[in-house]
C-alpha positions as CSV (number, residue, x, y, z in Angstrom):
1,M,-12.4,-24.8,24.8
2,S,-13.6,-21.4,22.9
3,T,-13.1,-20.6,19.4
4,R,-13.5,-17.0,20.1
5,P,-11.3,-14.6,21.2
6,K,-11.4,-13.2,24.6
7,F,-11.1,-9.5,23.3
8,I,-10.6,-7.8,20.2
9,V,-7.8,-5.4,19.8
10,I,-8.7,-3.5,16.3
11,K,-12.0,-4.4,14.8
12,A,-12.5,-3.3,11.4
13,A,-15.8,-1.8,10.2
14,D,-17.6,-3.0,7.1
15,S,-17.9,0.4,5.4
16,F,-16.9,3.9,6.2
17,H,-19.4,6.2,7.8
18,T,-17.8,9.0,5.9
19,K,-17.6,8.5,2.2
20,T,-15.0,10.3,0.1
21,T,-16.2,13.5,-1.7
22,A,-12.8,14.5,-3.4
23,P,-9.4,13.4,-4.3
24,N,-6.8,13.0,-1.5
25,Q,-9.2,12.6,1.5
26,L,-8.5,8.9,1.8
27,W,-5.5,6.6,0.5
28,Q,-5.7,3.1,0.5
29,T,-2.5,1.2,1.0
30,D,-1.7,-2.5,0.7
31,F,1.2,-4.9,-0.5
32,T,0.8,-7.3,-3.4
33,Y,2.9,-10.4,-3.3
34,L,4.6,-11.3,-6.6
35,K,6.4,-14.7,-7.0
36,V,9.7,-14.3,-8.8
37,I,10.5,-17.8,-10.3
38,G,13.9,-18.9,-9.6
39,W,14.4,-16.4,-7.0
40,G,11.8,-15.9,-4.5
41,W,9.2,-13.1,-3.6
42,A,8.7,-9.4,-4.6
43,Y,6.2,-7.1,-2.9
44,L,4.5,-4.5,-4.8
45,S,3.7,-1.5,-2.3
46,T,0.9,0.9,-3.6
47,V,-1.1,3.9,-2.7
48,L,-4.3,4.2,-4.3
49,N,-6.7,7.5,-4.1
50,D,-10.1,6.1,-2.8
51,Y,-12.1,9.0,-4.5
52,S,-10.8,8.2,-7.9
53,C,-9.5,4.7,-7.3
54,Y,-6.3,5.7,-9.0
55,I,-2.9,4.5,-8.0
56,V,-1.0,7.6,-6.8
57,A,2.2,5.8,-6.0
58,W,3.9,2.4,-6.5
59,K,7.2,0.9,-5.3
60,L,8.3,-2.8,-6.1
61,C,10.0,-3.9,-2.9
62,I,12.2,-7.0,-1.4
63,T,10.8,-6.6,1.8
64,M,7.3,-5.3,3.4
65,A,9.2,-3.2,6.1
66,V,7.8,0.2,7.3
67,R,10.7,2.0,5.5
68,D,8.9,0.5,2.1
69,V,5.7,1.9,3.3
70,T,7.0,5.4,4.1
71,E,9.1,5.5,1.0
72,T,5.7,4.8,-1.1
73,L,3.9,7.3,1.0
74,N,6.6,9.9,0.3
75,M,6.3,9.2,-3.6
76,A,2.4,9.6,-3.3
77,R,2.8,12.9,-1.5
78,Q,5.1,14.1,-4.4
79,A,2.9,12.8,-7.3
80,S,-0.1,14.4,-5.6
81,G,1.6,17.7,-4.7
82,L,0.9,17.3,-1.0
83,H,4.3,17.7,0.0
84,N,4.1,21.4,-1.1
85,A,0.4,22.2,-0.4
86,A,-0.6,24.4,2.8
87,I,-3.6,22.2,3.4
88,H,-5.3,21.7,6.8
89,H,-6.7,18.0,6.1
90,R,-4.1,15.7,5.0
91,P,-5.5,12.5,3.5
92,R,-6.6,9.7,6.0
93,L,-4.4,6.3,5.3
94,L,-6.6,3.2,5.2
95,S,-4.6,-0.2,5.5
96,D,-5.0,-3.8,6.6
97,N,-3.2,-5.1,10.1
98,G,-0.3,-6.3,8.5
99,P,3.1,-5.6,10.5
100,S,4.4,-3.0,8.6
101,Y,0.9,-1.0,8.8
102,V,0.7,-1.4,12.7
103,A,4.3,-0.6,13.5
104,E,5.0,2.4,16.0
105,D,7.4,3.7,13.4
106,L,4.5,4.2,10.9
107,A,2.5,5.9,13.4
108,K,5.2,8.3,14.2
109,W,5.7,9.1,10.6
110,L,2.2,9.4,10.0
111,G,2.0,11.9,12.9
112,S,4.7,13.8,12.0
113,H,3.0,14.3,8.4
114,G,-0.3,15.1,9.9
115,M,-1.8,12.1,8.5
116,D,-4.9,10.0,10.5
117,H,-4.7,6.0,10.3
118,I,-7.7,3.6,9.7
119,S,-7.3,-0.2,9.8
120,G,-10.0,-2.0,7.7
121,P,-11.0,-3.7,4.5
122,P,-10.5,-2.0,1.4
123,S,-13.6,0.4,0.2
124,P,-15.7,-1.9,-2.0
125,H,-15.8,0.6,-4.8
126,C,-12.0,0.2,-5.2
127,R,-11.6,-3.6,-4.8
128,S,-9.6,-5.0,-7.4
129,T,-8.2,-8.5,-8.7
130,G,-4.8,-6.7,-10.0
131,R,-5.9,-6.4,-13.6
132,E,-6.6,-2.6,-13.4
133,M,-2.7,-2.3,-12.5
134,G,-1.7,-5.0,-15.4
135,L,-1.1,-7.8,-12.8
136,S,-3.5,-10.2,-14.7
137,D,-1.6,-13.3,-16.1
138,S,-1.4,-11.9,-19.4
139,G,-0.4,-8.3,-18.2
140,P,2.8,-6.3,-18.5
141,L,4.5,-7.9,-15.5
142,S,3.8,-11.5,-16.5
143,N,6.9,-12.2,-18.4
144,L,9.1,-10.7,-15.1
145,C,10.1,-14.3,-14.2
146,C,13.8,-13.8,-13.1
147,P,16.1,-11.0,-11.1
148,A,17.5,-10.2,-14.5
149,S,14.3,-9.2,-15.9
150,L,13.0,-7.4,-12.7
151,A,16.3,-5.3,-12.6
152,S,14.8,-3.2,-15.4
153,V,12.2,-2.0,-13.2
154,S,14.9,-0.2,-10.9
155,I,15.1,-2.6,-7.9
156,S,18.1,-3.6,-6.1
157,W,18.3,-7.6,-6.0
158,P,20.5,-9.5,-3.7
159,V,23.8,-11.1,-5.5
160,S,24.1,-14.7,-5.0
161,G,27.8,-16.0,-4.9
């Protein structure tokens, strides 16, 4: 019995051969899992500018579907002004190989918006433990522990009977 795979479908590089030299050349995206006591899980979808390491857009979600990714990307396009700009080079999108990021629907959406997709680990200079986003134990989201308090973050929660 072999512990190695017979083949590798997608192999991520340890670093990029082309470093970002300006804003909006590369966006990183991922979901952060948030445990809501007494309810379940919520997911924070973020788009981070690789050059500045700033979060361009974020969305609190109750699923990790392709729709959540594309809505967050649309928010990033709006915030960065790319939705109106006549530019030749759109940001490349860096993500892991999560189901919503390798889905055909996302590939079609990215193609229709002129964006390339790269799978790999996050860029080392932007790696975070969540503290920069205020997600540490004492951060602003630490007191959100039930659906009623998360409702103030503008998210629709399923109503239990």
